[in-house]
C-alpha positions as CSV (number, residue, x, y, z in Angstrom):
1,M,170.7,199.8,28.8
2,T,167.7,201.7,30.6
3,P,167.6,205.5,29.9
4,I,167.9,206.1,33.7
5,L,171.0,204.3,33.8
6,F,172.6,205.9,30.6
7,W,171.9,209.4,32.1
8,A,173.1,208.6,35.4
9,L,176.6,207.3,33.8
10,K,176.6,210.3,31.7
11,C,176.3,212.8,35.0
12,A,178.7,210.7,36.8
13,L,181.4,210.9,34.0
14,F,180.8,214.7,33.9
15,L,181.1,215.2,37.9
16,L,184.0,212.9,37.9
17,A,185.7,215.2,35.1
18,V,184.9,218.3,37.1
19,A,186.3,216.8,40.4
20,M,189.3,216.0,38.3
21,L,189.8,219.8,37.0
22,C,189.2,220.9,40.7
23,A,192.1,218.5,41.8
24,L,194.4,219.7,39.0
25,F,193.7,223.4,39.8
26,R,194.7,222.5,43.7
27,L,197.7,220.4,42.2
28,L,199.0,223.3,40.3
29,I,198.7,226.2,43.0
30,G,198.7,224.3,45.8
31,P,200.6,226.4,48.5
32,T,202.3,223.4,50.3
33,A,203.6,220.1,49.1
34,Q,201.0,218.2,51.5
35,D,198.4,220.0,49.3
36,R,200.1,218.8,46.4
37,V,200.1,215.1,47.5
38,M,196.4,215.4,48.4
39,A,195.4,216.8,45.1
40,L,197.3,213.6,43.6
41,D,195.3,211.2,45.6
42,C,192.3,212.8,44.8
43,L,193.1,213.0,41.1
44,Y,194.1,209.0,40.9
45,V,190.9,208.3,42.9
46,N,189.0,210.0,40.5
47,G,190.8,208.6,37.5
48,M,190.0,205.3,39.0
49,L,186.3,206.0,39.4
50,M,186.1,207.3,36.0
51,M,187.3,203.9,34.4
52,L,184.9,202.1,36.6
53,V,182.2,204.2,35.4
54,L,183.4,203.6,31.8
55,G,183.5,200.0,32.3
56,I,179.8,199.9,33.4
57,N,179.1,202.1,30.4
58,Y,180.8,200.0,27.8
59,A,180.5,196.7,29.6
60,S,184.0,195.9,29.2
61,N,186.3,194.2,31.6
62,V,189.4,195.8,30.6
63,Y,188.6,199.2,32.3
64,F,188.0,197.2,35.5
65,E,191.5,195.7,35.4
66,A,192.9,199.2,34.3
67,A,191.2,200.7,37.2
68,L,192.8,198.2,39.6
69,L,196.4,198.8,38.4
70,V,195.5,202.8,38.9
71,A,194.2,201.9,42.5
72,I,197.8,199.9,43.3
73,F,200.0,202.6,41.5
74,G,198.3,205.3,43.2
75,F,198.4,203.6,46.6
76,V,201.9,203.1,46.2
77,G,202.9,206.6,45.1
78,S,200.7,208.3,48.1
79,T,202.5,206.1,50.5
80,A,206.0,206.9,48.9
81,M,205.1,210.7,48.6
82,A,203.8,210.6,52.4
83,K,207.2,208.8,53.8
84,F,209.3,211.3,51.6
85,L,207.4,214.1,53.4
86,L,207.9,212.8,56.7
87,R,211.5,211.8,56.7
88,G,213.0,213.1,53.7
89,E,213.9,209.6,52.3
90,V,211.8,207.1,50.5
91,I,214.4,204.1,50.8
92,E,216.3,203.5,54.5
């Protein structure tokens, strides 16, 4: 691994962790339910990206598969929350 890639991965991990902390802050103090749902979306996207960066860093396929699962579950969860906020029920 080249030194530039090494430091780029470390910088990306740090910035993703900061973004996750900001999203967690918005999740905890969000004044409306829509703010909290958007914070959860941001949190799962940042978590998925962090897993991808870790997969590149450690050269392991397991992180990529876990990132795919996080993306799928995050999409389903955010879709269910959006439907719940619009209609008040998830299953019709």
